[in-house]
Structure formats: C-alpha cells, structure tokens
N, C-alpha and C positions, 0 to 999 in steps of 0.2 A: 402571473400565468408563472404556474411552478418551478421550478429550476430543475434540471437530470440530476440526482444525485451520483447515478452509472457515471457521466463525465466531470474526470478531474477536474477543479476549481483551476489546477496551476498549470497545466498545459490545455485545460482540452480535449483531451485523448474519451476515446470511448473506453471505460476502466473493464477490465476481465473481470469473471465469473471467478471464483476462487474457492477453494472446496479449504477450510480450516481444519487443523491438524486434529487427530480424534481424541492426546491425550490433553488438548488444550482446556482452559478455561472462561473460552467464551461458549456460548450459548449458540450462537448463528451456524448454521450449517455448511452455510458459505459468507464470503464478502468480497464487492465489487474492491479491487486496489489496482491501480495507473502502475501499470508496467513499462511505459517509456520511458525507455534508457534516459532521455534529452529531456527528463520533465524535471523544469527547475528544484520542484521542490525535492525529487529523488536527489538532483545532482549541487543540488548544495550543500545534502545530508550531510552527505562523505565531509565536509570543511569544518562544518559546524562541529559534527561526534569528534571529530579528533580535536578541534579547538578546545569544544568542551571538557572531553572526558577521556580524551586521550586513547580512544578506541578505535578502532578501523572497521566502520561500519557505518550504513545508510537509515535512512528510511521510505516507504514510498508511501502515499493517500491513498487512505482505506476508505470505504464506506458499508457499513453494518446495516443491511435490509431490515432487521427485525428490529433493532432500538432504535432506527435510525440518526445513527449519530457516524462522525465521520472523525476520523485521527491516524495515527502512523501506526505503518504497519513494519518494525525494525527488521533489519536483513542487516548481512557478512558480506555477502557477496554478489557481482551485476545478477548470476544465475539463480539467485539462493528465491526457495518458494515457487518459480518458472511452471516443476514439473506438480504444482498441485493446482494448475489452473484446467478450471473444464470447461473445454469448446460444446 
C-alpha cells in the first residue's frame, strides 16, 4: 500500500493545501503543509532552532506534490503562512 504523503508522518494529521509565495524559488504552485500546532515536528522545532541557531523560529512538515519531496517549511511565528492556506 502506498503511503499518503498528504498526511503528516509526525502527527498523522491531514495536511492543508498551501499556496507557495509568488516570488519564491519553489516551482510548485502549492504544497501540502502540516498546520497542526501540536505536531511534535513543529513543537520540537522551536527548541531545536533556539539551541542550534539562537533564532526564535520553527518549521512545519511540507510535501511538494510536483517533486514528491518532503521537508521543512520555516516559520517565524505560530500564525506564519496560515493566510496562504487554500480551502
């Protein structure tokens, strides 16, 4: 059975379709992003980034349906990027 990459592997929540910024270097028109504020990847990201870079930021899990790649989407605040969710 093929895994559903639109489900976050860190919290098992369905990810939201998210419009990529128009001036970004990403070629995809949209990603799927985990906006669960209780996701362990996002929650632990705040401590990891503070310890490793001394910057107050985190990241959310993202899936690029064009490339098939998954990775982090950097965020600087809990609401960052939520205005680009495609309903």
